[in-house]
N, CA, C and O of each residue as an XYZ file, in Angstrom:
832
protein
N    -137.306    126.641     -4.562
C    -137.212    128.061     -4.895
C    -135.753    128.432     -5.057
O    -134.920    128.030     -4.244
N    -135.425    129.194     -6.098
C    -134.039    129.558     -6.311
C    -133.585    130.521     -5.232
O    -134.373    131.312     -4.714
N    -132.284    130.443     -4.895
C    -131.748    131.207     -3.792
C    -131.466    132.643     -4.198
O    -132.038    133.573     -3.630
N    -130.576    132.833     -5.189
C    -130.257    134.177     -5.633
C    -129.343    134.904     -4.663
O    -129.367    134.640     -3.461
N    -128.554    135.801     -5.174
C    -127.696    136.606     -4.305
C    -128.557    137.530     -3.451
O    -129.560    138.061     -3.927
N    -128.166    137.724     -2.186
C    -128.910    138.602     -1.301
C    -128.036    139.715     -0.737
O    -128.558    140.650     -0.129
N    -126.720    139.638     -0.924
C    -125.815    140.608     -0.342
C    -125.259    141.497     -1.448
O    -124.438    141.036     -2.241
N    -125.682    142.762     -1.527
C    -125.199    143.625     -2.606
C    -123.702    143.874     -2.535
O    -123.071    144.074     -3.573
N    -123.107    143.867     -1.336
C    -121.670    144.103     -1.226
C    -120.877    143.017     -1.947
O    -119.872    143.308     -2.596
N    -121.323    141.770     -1.836
C    -120.664    140.696     -2.560
C    -120.807    140.892     -4.063
O    -119.857    140.677     -4.815
N    -121.987    141.296     -4.497
C    -122.196    141.578     -5.924
C    -121.237    142.653     -6.407
O    -120.606    142.508     -7.455
N    -121.129    143.720     -5.651
C    -120.265    144.822     -6.070
C    -118.804    144.383     -6.115
O    -118.070    144.736     -7.038
N    -118.391    143.614     -5.115
C    -117.010    143.146     -5.085
C    -116.696    142.256     -6.284
O    -115.637    142.376     -6.899
N    -117.628    141.365     -6.607
C    -117.424    140.464     -7.747
C    -117.354    141.262     -9.044
O    -116.512    140.986     -9.899
N    -118.226    142.240     -9.193
C    -118.243    143.030    -10.428
C    -116.982    143.884    -10.547
O    -116.427    144.021    -11.637
N    -116.531    144.458     -9.434
C    -115.297    145.243     -9.467
C    -114.099    144.373     -9.827
O    -113.245    144.771    -10.618
N    -114.046    143.165     -9.228
C    -112.957    142.254     -9.533
C    -112.953    141.868    -11.012
O    -111.892    141.829    -11.636
N    -114.125    141.584    -11.575
C    -114.196    141.207    -12.987
C    -113.739    142.354    -13.888
O    -113.017    142.126    -14.859
N    -114.152    143.583    -13.576
C    -113.723    144.738    -14.358
C    -112.216    144.935    -14.265
O    -111.551    145.209    -15.264
N    -111.683    144.793    -13.047
C    -110.247    144.976    -12.861
C    -109.450    143.894    -13.580
O    -108.412    144.178    -14.179
N    -109.925    142.674    -13.524
C    -109.215    141.570    -14.188
C    -109.210    141.764    -15.701
O    -108.191    141.538    -16.354
N    -110.341    142.180    -16.257
C    -110.390    142.444    -17.696
C    -109.473    143.601    -18.059
O    -108.792    143.556    -19.084
N    -109.449    144.639    -17.225
C    -108.566    145.769    -17.489
C    -107.107    145.383    -17.456
O    -106.318    145.866    -18.268
N    -106.731    144.508    -16.518
C    -105.347    144.055    -16.439
C    -104.978    143.181    -17.632
O    -103.818    143.149    -18.042
N    -105.953    142.474    -18.188
C    -105.679    141.616    -19.346
C    -105.513    142.428    -20.625
O    -104.625    142.155    -21.432
N    -106.373    143.424    -20.803
C    -106.402    144.118    -22.087
C    -105.787    145.514    -22.050
O    -105.467    146.076    -23.097
N    -105.620    146.078    -20.855
C    -105.048    147.418    -20.759
C    -103.551    147.420    -21.044
O    -102.844    146.485    -20.668
N    -103.075    148.453    -21.697
C    -101.658    148.552    -22.034
C    -100.982    149.731    -21.343
O     -99.769    149.716    -21.133
N    -101.753    150.743    -20.992
C    -101.175    151.905    -20.330
C    -100.757    151.564    -18.901
O    -101.540    151.011    -18.128
N     -99.522    151.899    -18.564
C     -98.989    151.532    -17.250
C     -99.811    152.130    -16.114
O    -100.064    151.464    -15.110
N    -100.222    153.370    -16.269
C    -100.976    154.024    -15.200
C    -102.378    153.438    -15.065
O    -102.896    153.308    -13.956
N    -102.992    153.086    -16.196
C    -104.287    152.429    -16.122
C    -104.165    151.080    -15.414
O    -105.031    150.711    -14.621
N    -103.108    150.357    -15.695
C    -102.916    149.050    -15.066
C    -102.753    149.209    -13.552
O    -103.249    148.383    -12.786
N    -102.074    150.242    -13.129
C    -101.942    150.501    -11.697
C    -103.309    150.781    -11.068
O    -103.587    150.357     -9.946
N    -104.155    151.501    -11.806
C    -105.499    151.771    -11.289
C    -106.321    150.487    -11.192
O    -107.062    150.288    -10.229
N    -106.183    149.613    -12.201
C    -106.899    148.336    -12.148
C    -106.428    147.489    -10.966
O    -107.232    146.828    -10.309
N    -105.136    147.513    -10.703
C    -104.615    146.784     -9.536
C    -105.226    147.334     -8.254
O    -105.549    146.573     -7.342
N    -105.384    148.643     -8.182
C    -105.990    149.259     -6.999
C    -107.452    148.860     -6.854
O    -107.915    148.576     -5.750
N    -108.183    148.837     -7.974
C    -109.591    148.426     -7.929
C    -109.691    146.977     -7.471
O    -110.559    146.647     -6.663
N    -108.824    146.114     -7.969
C    -108.838    144.705     -7.566
C    -108.541    144.574     -6.068
O    -109.158    143.754     -5.387
N    -107.614    145.364     -5.556
C    -107.292    145.321     -4.122
C    -108.487    145.764     -3.284
O    -108.760    145.185     -2.233
N    -109.198    146.789     -3.747
C    -110.389    147.252     -3.025
C    -111.458    146.161     -3.022
O    -112.108    145.932     -2.002
N    -111.641    145.487     -4.156
C    -112.622    144.407     -4.222
C    -112.284    143.309     -3.220
O    -113.173    142.783     -2.552
N    -111.011    142.964     -3.114
C    -110.592    141.938     -2.157
C    -110.852    142.382     -0.721
O    -111.276    141.578      0.109
N    -110.601    143.651     -0.423
C    -110.846    144.161      0.928
C    -112.337    144.151      1.251
O    -112.725    143.842      2.378
N    -113.167    144.483      0.279
C    -114.617    144.436      0.487
C    -115.065    143.026      0.829
O    -115.850    142.823      1.755
N    -114.561    142.052      0.078
C    -114.954    140.667      0.317
C    -114.440    140.177      1.661
O    -115.154    139.476      2.378
N    -113.212    140.536      2.010
C    -112.664    140.132      3.303
C    -113.482    140.716      4.450
O    -113.733    140.043      5.450
N    -113.890    141.957      4.299
C    -114.704    142.610      5.331
C    -116.043    141.898      5.503
O    -116.529    141.725      6.621
N    -116.632    141.488      4.379
C    -117.964    140.898      4.421
C    -117.950    139.452      4.908
O    -118.918    138.994      5.515
N    -116.855    138.727      4.647
C    -116.812    137.295      4.955
C    -115.951    136.959      6.160
O    -115.939    135.810      6.600
N    -115.230    137.934      6.705
C    -114.320    137.716      7.835
C    -113.154    136.797      7.477
O    -112.527    136.215      8.362
N    -112.864    136.666      6.186
C    -111.677    135.931      5.751
C    -110.480    136.874      5.737
O    -110.649    138.069      5.491
N    -109.266    136.365      5.997
C    -108.078    137.222      5.881
C    -107.945    137.749      4.455
O    -108.164    137.014      3.492
N    -107.594    138.999      4.329
C    -107.524    139.604      3.006
C    -106.503    138.892      2.126
O    -106.670    138.835      0.908
N    -105.432    138.341      2.739
C    -104.437    137.623      1.949
C    -105.045    136.377      1.307
O    -104.741    136.058      0.157
N    -105.905    135.672      2.051
C    -106.556    134.488      1.497
C    -107.520    134.873      0.389
O    -107.601    134.194     -0.634
N    -108.247    135.955      0.590
C    -109.168    136.419     -0.439
C    -108.412    136.752     -1.710
O    -108.867    136.417     -2.804
N    -107.262    137.407     -1.586
C    -106.478    137.744     -2.777
C    -106.024    136.496     -3.506
O    -106.027    136.457     -4.737
N    -105.631    135.467     -2.749
C    -105.185    134.223     -3.385
C    -106.324    133.540     -4.138
O    -106.136    133.065     -5.258
N    -107.517    133.492     -3.514
C    -108.640    132.772     -4.097
C    -109.390    133.598     -5.139
O    -109.896    133.066     -6.127
N    -109.451    134.880     -4.904
C    -110.362    135.750     -5.641
C    -109.659    136.553     -6.728
O    -110.269    136.926     -7.731
N    -108.376    136.814     -6.521
C    -107.659    137.741     -7.406
C    -106.452    137.095     -8.074
O    -105.523    137.791     -8.485
N    -106.459    135.781     -8.183
C    -105.285    135.096     -8.705
C    -105.363    134.712    -10.169
O    -104.390    134.199    -10.722
N    -106.512    134.951    -10.817
C    -106.659    134.523    -12.203
C    -106.296    135.647    -13.163
O    -106.232    136.819    -12.792
N    -106.059    135.250    -14.411
C    -105.768    136.220    -15.450
C    -106.730    135.990    -16.609
O    -107.437    134.984    -16.658
N    -106.743    136.937    -17.535
C    -107.639    136.825    -18.672
C    -109.030    137.310    -18.324
O    -109.298    137.720    -17.195
N    -109.913    137.257    -19.314
C    -111.291    137.676    -19.088
C    -111.954    136.707    -18.118
O    -111.896    135.493    -18.317
N    -112.580    137.233    -17.074
C    -113.136    136.381    -16.028
C    -114.402    135.684    -16.507
O    -115.342    136.330    -16.969
N    -114.415    134.356    -16.392
C    -115.573    133.556    -16.758
C    -115.900    132.590    -15.636
O    -115.051    132.346    -14.779
N    -117.111    132.027    -15.611
C    -117.460    131.095    -14.530
C    -116.645    129.814    -14.583
O    -116.194    129.388    -15.646
N    -116.464    129.209    -13.413
C    -115.893    127.874    -13.330
C    -116.997    126.855    -13.616
O    -118.178    127.146    -13.427
N    -116.614    125.670    -14.067
C    -117.577    124.610    -14.359
C    -117.475    123.492    -13.330
O    -116.383    123.039    -12.989
N    -118.623    123.060    -12.846
C    -118.720    121.956    -11.898
C    -119.716    120.939    -12.451
O    -120.851    121.299    -12.763
N    -119.308    119.670    -12.576
C    -120.247    118.654    -13.040
C    -120.784    117.842    -11.868
O    -120.090    117.609    -10.878
N    -122.041    117.416    -12.006
C    -122.670    116.506    -11.038
C    -123.359    115.395    -11.826
O    -124.145    115.663    -12.734
N    -123.061    114.156    -11.475
C    -123.587    112.999    -12.199
C    -124.791    112.415    -11.459
O    -124.753    112.218    -10.245
N    -125.853    112.143    -12.210
C    -127.057    111.510    -11.656
C    -127.149    110.090    -12.194
O    -127.359    109.886    -13.390
N    -126.991    109.105    -11.305
C    -127.057    107.689    -11.667
C    -128.163    107.037    -10.855
O    -128.240    107.231     -9.642
N    -129.018    106.267    -11.512
C    -130.161    105.656    -10.843
C    -130.061    104.130    -10.878
O    -129.511    103.534    -11.805
N    -130.618    103.526     -9.825
C    -130.758    102.068     -9.752
C    -132.009    101.753     -8.953
O    -132.151    102.193     -7.813
N    -132.912    100.994     -9.547
C    -134.148    100.603     -8.862
C    -134.901    101.802     -8.306
O    -135.427    101.756     -7.194
N    -134.950    102.870     -9.084
C    -135.715    104.042     -8.679
C    -135.064    104.904     -7.622
O    -135.722    105.768     -7.043
N    -133.773    104.689     -7.353
C    -133.058    105.487     -6.362
C    -131.822    106.102     -7.000
O    -131.318    105.605     -8.008
N    -131.339    107.188     -6.404
C    -130.225    107.939     -6.974
C    -128.952    107.709     -6.162
O    -128.995    107.560     -4.940
N    -127.834    107.684     -6.858
C    -126.539    107.457     -6.225
C    -126.027    108.742     -5.578
O    -125.986    109.796     -6.212
N    -125.640    108.639     -4.313
C    -124.984    109.729     -3.596
C    -123.696    109.203     -2.961
O    -123.571    108.014     -2.667
N    -122.754    110.107     -2.758
C    -121.510    109.743     -2.073
C    -121.372    110.599     -0.811
O    -121.781    111.760     -0.777
N    -120.787    109.994      0.222
C    -120.589    110.715      1.484
C    -119.156    111.210      1.560
O    -118.206    110.438      1.430
N    -119.019    112.491      1.768
C    -117.702    113.095      1.847
C    -117.134    112.966      3.262
O    -117.811    112.488      4.172
N    -115.894    113.393      3.432
C    -115.203    113.192      4.706
C    -115.827    113.968      5.859
O    -115.575    113.656      7.023
N    -116.649    114.986      5.544
C    -117.332    115.735      6.606
C    -118.653    115.096      7.017
O    -119.363    115.626      7.871
N    -118.985    113.947      6.403
C    -120.202    113.238      6.773
C    -121.421    113.598      5.957
O    -122.468    112.971      6.119
N    -121.324    114.587      5.086
C    -122.459    115.017      4.277
C    -122.430    114.340      2.910
O    -121.380    113.889      2.451
N    -123.595    114.272      2.264
C    -123.752    113.520      1.027
C    -123.982    114.452     -0.152
O    -124.513    115.552      0.003
N    -123.577    113.999     -1.331
C    -123.720    114.797     -2.532
C    -123.739    113.901     -3.763
O    -123.345    112.737     -3.696
N    -124.197    114.444     -4.880
C    -124.015    113.766     -6.155
C    -122.526    113.735     -6.485
O    -121.828    114.711     -6.211
N    -122.017    112.651     -7.061
C    -120.609    112.633     -7.450
C    -120.314    113.778     -8.412
O    -121.076    114.029     -9.346
N    -119.205    114.467     -8.174
C    -118.892    115.572     -9.072
C    -117.710    116.377     -8.622
O    -117.093    116.092     -7.596
N    -117.394    117.403     -9.413
C    -116.274    118.276     -9.096
C    -115.939    119.171    -10.282
O    -116.631    119.174    -11.300
N    -114.849    119.935    -10.120
C    -114.417    120.855    -11.163
C    -114.118    120.116    -12.460
O    -113.597    119.001    -12.444
N    -114.450    120.744    -13.579
C    -114.147    120.175    -14.885
C    -112.666    120.384    -15.190
O    -112.178    121.514    -15.171
N    -111.958    119.303    -15.469
C    -110.544    119.391    -15.819
C    -110.391    120.044    -17.184
O    -111.267    119.930    -18.042
N    -109.265    120.729    -17.376
C    -109.071    121.509    -18.602
C    -108.984    120.631    -19.845
O    -109.239    121.107    -20.951
N    -108.627    119.352    -19.682
C    -108.461    118.494    -20.851
C    -109.637    117.538    -21.057
O    -109.533    116.590    -21.836
N    -110.758    117.780    -20.362
C    -111.910    116.895    -20.471
C    -113.149    117.674    -20.890
O    -113.290    118.856    -20.579
N    -114.043    116.993    -21.600
C    -115.350    117.572    -21.877
C    -116.225    117.438    -20.632
O    -115.845    116.772    -19.669
N    -117.391    118.070    -20.657
C    -118.314    117.969    -19.524
C    -118.710    116.521    -19.270
O    -118.692    116.063    -18.127
N    -119.070    115.794    -20.332
C    -119.452    114.396    -20.163
C    -118.305    113.543    -19.647
O    -118.494    112.713    -18.758
N    -117.123    113.744    -20.200
C    -115.953    112.982    -19.742
C    -115.649    113.267    -18.279
O    -115.267    112.369    -17.529
N    -115.818    114.512    -17.883
C    -115.527    114.860    -16.491
C    -116.532    114.225    -15.537
O    -116.156    113.761    -14.460
N    -117.811    114.198    -15.924
C    -118.822    113.555    -15.082
C    -118.483    112.088    -14.874
O    -118.593    111.576    -13.759
N    -118.073    111.411    -15.935
C    -117.695    109.998    -15.850
C    -116.467    109.824    -14.962
O    -116.406    108.897    -14.154
N    -115.503    110.705    -15.110
C    -114.290    110.631    -14.293
C    -114.601    110.787    -12.812
O    -114.060    110.060    -11.979
N    -115.483    111.745    -12.483
C    -115.825    111.976    -11.078
C    -116.560    110.780    -10.480
O    -116.355    110.451     -9.312
N    -117.413    110.127    -11.267
C    -118.091    108.919    -10.792
C    -117.061    107.829    -10.487
O    -117.157    107.134     -9.476
N    -116.093    107.695    -11.361
C    -115.052    106.689    -11.150
C    -114.248    106.988     -9.872
O    -113.989    106.090     -9.071
N    -113.863    108.246     -9.695
C    -113.009    108.608     -8.571
C    -113.761    108.594     -7.246
O    -113.214    108.156     -6.234
N    -115.005    109.067     -7.235
C    -115.728    109.238     -5.982
C    -116.638    108.072     -5.627
O    -116.916    107.844     -4.450
N    -117.105    107.331     -6.625
C    -118.029    106.222     -6.358
C    -117.471    104.868     -6.771
O    -118.092    103.842     -6.494
N    -116.313    104.840     -7.428
C    -115.702    103.580     -7.826
C    -116.391    102.892     -8.985
O    -116.150    101.709     -9.224
N    -117.246    103.600     -9.714
C    -118.017    102.994    -10.793
C    -117.560    103.479    -12.157
O    -117.213    104.647    -12.334
N    -117.565    102.574    -13.111
C    -117.439    102.978    -14.507
C    -118.829    103.387    -14.977
O    -119.826    102.765    -14.611
N    -118.886    104.431    -15.784
C    -120.189    104.960    -16.192
C    -120.095    105.542    -17.588
O    -119.007    105.718    -18.137
N    -121.249    105.834    -18.147
C    -121.309    106.560    -19.408
C    -122.303    107.699    -19.269
O    -123.328    107.570    -18.599
N    -121.986    108.813    -19.910
C    -122.866    109.976    -19.884
C    -123.955    109.815    -20.932
O    -123.671    109.463    -22.077
N    -125.205    110.071    -20.544
C    -126.339    109.864    -21.434
C    -126.987    111.158    -21.917
O    -127.287    111.298    -23.103
N    -127.200    112.096    -21.013
C    -127.961    113.292    -21.384
C    -127.650    114.434    -20.425
O    -127.221    114.224    -19.290
N    -127.878    115.642    -20.915
C    -127.684    116.842    -20.106
C    -128.994    117.200    -19.411
O    -130.006    117.446    -20.067
N    -128.969    117.229    -18.089
C    -130.176    117.537    -17.323
C    -130.365    119.036    -17.178
O    -131.441    119.561    -17.462
N    -129.319    119.728    -16.737
C    -129.457    121.162    -16.466
C    -128.098    121.830    -16.400
O    -127.084    121.204    -16.089
N    -128.106    123.125    -16.702
C    -126.965    124.000    -16.466
C    -127.473    125.119    -15.562
O    -128.348    125.892    -15.951
N    -126.917    125.200    -14.351
C    -127.442    126.147    -13.360
C    -126.383    127.149    -12.905
O    -125.204    126.825    -12.767
N    -126.841    128.359    -12.681
C    -126.042    129.361    -11.987
C    -126.045    128.984    -10.509
O    -127.086    129.045     -9.855
N    -124.890    128.595     -9.981
C    -124.835    128.077     -8.621
C    -125.416    129.052     -7.594
O    -126.088    128.632     -6.652
N    -125.160    130.348     -7.771
C    -125.615    131.318     -6.781
C    -127.132    131.343     -6.627
O    -127.648    131.787     -5.602
N    -127.844    130.869     -7.641
C    -129.310    130.875     -7.565
C    -129.867    129.652     -6.846
O    -131.064    129.588     -6.563
N    -129.007    128.686     -6.551
C    -129.511    127.420     -6.029
C    -128.777    126.893     -4.790
O    -129.337    126.091     -4.042
N    -127.552    127.325     -4.566
C    -126.743    126.751     -3.485
C    -126.200    127.835     -2.569
O    -126.026    128.985     -2.972
N    -125.943    127.451     -1.350
C    -125.351    128.320     -0.341
C    -124.113    127.659      0.242
O    -124.049    126.431      0.301
N    -123.122    128.442      0.675
C    -123.068    129.905      0.647
C    -122.711    130.426     -0.740
O    -122.250    129.675     -1.598
N    -122.932    131.727     -0.948
C    -122.516    132.380     -2.175
C    -120.996    132.470     -2.181
O    -120.383    132.814     -1.171
N    -120.396    132.160     -3.318
C    -118.942    132.243     -3.445
C    -118.546    133.542     -4.140
O    -119.363    134.183     -4.801
N    -117.295    133.912     -3.981
C    -116.795    135.132     -4.601
C    -116.669    134.968     -6.104
O    -116.768    135.950     -6.841
N    -116.453    133.749     -6.570
C    -116.329    133.506     -7.998
C    -117.583    132.799     -8.504
O    -118.262    132.097     -7.755
N    -117.873    132.994     -9.770
C    -119.080    132.451    -10.377
C    -118.866    130.988    -10.768
O    -117.783    130.612    -11.218
N    -119.905    130.165    -10.593
C    -119.832    128.743    -10.930
C    -121.068    128.356    -11.730
O    -122.187    128.720    -11.369
N    -120.866    127.619    -12.816
C    -121.958    126.972    -13.538
C    -121.946    125.493    -13.174
O    -120.937    124.812    -13.354
N    -123.061    125.004    -12.665
C    -123.195    123.600    -12.298
C    -123.900    122.865    -13.446
O    -124.975    123.268    -13.889
N    -123.276    121.784    -13.915
C    -123.805    121.027    -15.034
C    -124.199    119.638    -14.534
O    -123.349    118.874    -14.076
N    -125.484    119.315    -14.622
C    -125.998    118.030    -14.156
C    -126.138    117.093    -15.354
O    -126.783    117.421    -16.349
N    -125.514    115.912    -15.234
C    -125.448    114.969    -16.347
C    -126.082    113.649    -15.931
O    -125.692    113.059    -14.923
N    -127.054    113.186    -16.703
C    -127.638    111.873    -16.465
C    -126.663    110.819    -16.981
O    -126.262    110.851    -18.145
N    -126.285    109.884    -16.107
C    -125.303    108.861    -16.449
C    -125.865    107.471    -16.159
O    -126.870    107.323    -15.463
N    -125.196    106.459    -16.705
C    -125.564    105.071    -16.448
C    -124.334    104.334    -15.945
O    -123.264    104.413    -16.547
N    -124.492    103.613    -14.831
C    -123.392    102.827    -14.285
C    -123.191    101.570    -15.117
O    -124.153    100.916    -15.519
N    -121.932    101.242    -15.370
C    -121.592    100.066    -16.166
C    -120.985     98.948    -15.336
O    -120.929     97.802    -15.780
N    -120.532     99.274    -14.138
C    -119.904     98.266    -13.285
C    -118.940     98.927    -12.316
O    -118.726    100.139    -12.351
N    -118.360     98.101    -11.446
C    -117.431     98.620    -10.457
C    -117.974     98.517     -9.056
O    -119.075     98.009     -8.842
N    -117.206     98.997     -8.102
C    -117.604     98.947     -6.692
C    -116.923    100.086     -5.946
O    -115.818    100.505     -6.288
N    -117.607    100.573     -4.923
C    -117.067    101.693     -4.155
C    -115.828    101.280     -3.366
O    -115.753    100.180     -2.818
N    -114.862    102.194     -3.324
C    -113.686    102.048     -2.478
C    -113.435    103.377     -1.788
O    -113.389    104.409     -2.457
N    -113.269    103.384     -0.458
C    -112.972    104.649      0.225
C    -111.751    105.319     -0.391
O    -110.805    104.647     -0.803
N    -111.781    106.638     -0.451
C    -110.699    107.397     -1.071
C    -110.513    108.713     -0.341
O    -111.118    108.929      0.709
N    -109.691    109.589     -0.878
C    -109.374    110.839     -0.193
C    -110.548    111.807     -0.135
O    -110.543    112.735      0.674
N    -111.559    111.604     -0.985
C    -112.680    112.532     -1.041
C    -113.964    111.981     -0.444
O    -114.744    112.728      0.149
N    -114.193    110.676     -0.594
C    -115.458    110.095     -0.153
C    -115.221    108.847      0.689
O    -114.253    108.116      0.481
N    -116.129    108.615      1.649
C    -115.965    107.492      2.573
C    -117.078    106.458      2.442
O    -117.009    105.398      3.064
N    -118.099    106.748      1.644
C    -119.201    105.793      1.461
C    -120.018    106.218      0.250
O    -119.920    107.354     -0.214
N    -120.826    105.289     -0.255
C    -121.774    105.605     -1.319
C    -123.046    104.813     -1.079
O    -123.039    103.820     -0.351
N    -124.133    105.249     -1.688
C    -125.390    104.536     -1.529
C    -126.449    105.109     -2.443
O    -126.302    106.208     -2.977
N    -127.526    104.347     -2.618
C    -128.653    104.790     -3.439
C    -129.809    105.173     -2.519
O    -130.103    104.472     -1.550
N    -130.469    106.306     -2.835
C    -131.492    106.849     -1.953
C    -132.717    107.277     -2.759
O    -132.603    107.779     -3.877
N    -133.892    107.064     -2.163
C    -135.122    107.596     -2.722
C    -135.325    109.030     -2.283
O    -134.659    109.509     -1.366
N    -136.257    109.723     -2.949
C    -136.507    111.121     -2.598
C    -136.982    111.292     -1.168
O    -136.746    112.332     -0.552
N    -137.652    110.275     -0.634
C    -138.193    110.381      0.714
C    -137.228    109.891      1.779
O    -137.606    109.792      2.946
N    -135.988    109.582      1.408
C    -135.023    109.063      2.376
C    -133.637    109.674      2.186
O    -132.625    109.011      2.414
N    -133.596    110.931      1.771
C    -132.309    111.566      1.523
C    -131.542    111.786      2.821
O    -132.130    112.206      3.817
N    -130.246    111.512      2.826
C    -129.425    111.744      4.010
C    -129.071    113.230      4.114
O    -129.442    114.006      3.234
N    -128.362    113.641      5.168
C    -127.926    115.039      5.276
C    -127.051    115.415      4.074
O    -126.072    114.735      3.769
N    -127.416    116.493      3.408
C    -126.758    116.856      2.150
C    -125.741    117.973      2.337
O    -125.900    118.851      3.185
N    -124.687    117.915      1.517
C    -123.738    119.025      1.405
C    -124.376    120.046      0.468
O    -124.132    120.020     -0.738
N    -125.182    120.933      1.012
C    -126.012    121.791      0.181
C    -125.224    122.834     -0.597
O    -125.772    123.467     -1.500
N    -123.953    123.027     -0.268
C    -123.128    123.891     -1.101
C    -122.872    123.240     -2.455
O    -122.494    123.915     -3.412
N    -123.083    121.903     -2.534
C    -122.841    121.163     -3.771
C    -124.105    120.558     -4.361
O    -124.284    120.563     -5.579
N    -124.978    120.039     -3.517
C    -126.191    119.377     -3.991
C    -127.324    119.631     -3.010
O    -127.185    119.379     -1.813
N    -128.444    120.129     -3.517
C    -129.611    120.352     -2.672
C    -130.687    119.310     -2.984
O    -130.628    118.621     -4.003
N    -131.665    119.212     -2.091
C    -132.790    118.310     -2.330
C    -133.542    118.711     -3.593
O    -134.023    117.846     -4.324
N    -133.650    120.007     -3.859
C    -134.315    120.481     -5.062
C    -133.584    119.997     -6.315
O    -134.217    119.596     -7.291
N    -132.274    120.035     -6.286
C    -131.495    119.578     -7.437
C    -131.628    118.064     -7.634
O    -131.689    117.584     -8.765
N    -131.672    117.329     -6.542
C    -131.884    115.883     -6.650
C    -133.270    115.589     -7.210
O    -133.430    114.688     -8.034
N    -134.266    116.341     -6.769
C    -135.622    116.165     -7.304
C    -135.645    116.438     -8.811
O    -136.324    115.739     -9.563
N    -134.917    117.434     -9.236
C    -134.814    117.729    -10.661
C    -134.234    116.531    -11.424
O    -134.698    116.201    -12.515
N    -133.227    115.890    -10.847
C    -132.622    114.724    -11.490
C    -133.620    113.569    -11.569
O    -133.671    112.863    -12.577
N    -134.411    113.372    -10.517
C    -135.463    112.352    -10.568
C    -136.456    112.660    -11.688
O    -136.868    111.762    -12.423
N    -136.836    113.923    -11.814
C    -137.777    114.306    -12.863
C    -137.203    113.999    -14.246
O    -137.907    113.494    -15.120
N    -135.923    114.309    -14.434
C    -135.288    114.061    -15.727
C    -135.208    112.569    -16.023
O    -135.435    112.135    -17.152
N    -134.883    111.791    -14.996
C    -134.763    110.340    -15.169
C    -136.108    109.717    -15.535
O    -136.160    108.755    -16.302
N    -137.181    110.255    -14.998
C    -138.499    109.678    -15.232
C    -139.209    110.200    -16.463
O    -140.268    109.698    -16.842
N    -138.613    111.228    -17.099
C    -139.283    111.842    -18.241
C    -139.019    111.063    -19.524
O    -137.912    110.573    -19.748
N    -140.037    110.954    -20.355
C    -139.854    110.299    -21.650
C    -139.033    111.173    -22.584
O    -138.182    110.688    -23.330
N    -139.307    112.480    -22.528
C    -138.541    113.445    -23.315
C    -138.188    114.616    -22.398
O    -139.067    115.398    -22.036
N    -136.943    114.745    -22.027
C    -136.527    115.775    -21.080
C    -135.942    116.966    -21.837
O    -135.108    116.796    -22.727
N    -136.380    118.159    -21.481
C    -135.805    119.386    -22.024
C    -134.808    119.952    -21.028
O    -135.162    120.234    -19.883
N    -133.564    120.121    -21.458
C    -132.515    120.617    -20.576
C    -132.916    121.951    -19.974
O    -133.363    122.854    -20.682
N    -132.752    122.070    -18.657
C    -133.039    123.318    -17.953
C    -131.785    124.185    -17.897
O    -130.666    123.673    -17.854
N    -131.980    125.476    -17.897
C    -130.838    126.378    -17.740
C    -131.303    127.664    -17.076
O    -132.356    128.213    -17.403
N    -130.480    128.133    -16.125
C    -130.738    129.422    -15.482
C    -129.519    129.838    -14.679
O    -129.523    130.899    -14.055
């Protein structure tokens, strides 16, 4: 079942921040720009109040971008072997599909392959697009900024895992033997979706 936002204060803060950021990008009147700065500051205070984060940190994370506000992109690679899916264990002990933020100079497919190389030590190729998801509808906790999660079906070509700064282990798991998951990045429902895509003769990309 999709999660969806449940806290209206977070919704309001995000919407105010987006309006203020757009106003600062396109507004030319000095007094209007001052008002947009004030609206952005109020949005940061709302978020700090709701999350118990220091307002200075919220401003750095939430109010540091310029231009029209758009979602960030996160790729997750689904690689199968013998009917099991590849997961990597992060330094906190939780497991996830290999993935991360899309670099500005890479396509979605290229980024998925890069993340597999960095986090799982494998060379891979991107085969198909499984889904594009609004993260807030599927993962917790809700973040102040919007994220689109892109799931890419990939095929491993070779290589071997090596511990690194992000991951300490990798392994293949069946649906009935999933380890503790980093659900802010990958849920059991999302892994099940990847299994469905892998097993389908003709898969239609999901989006929501």
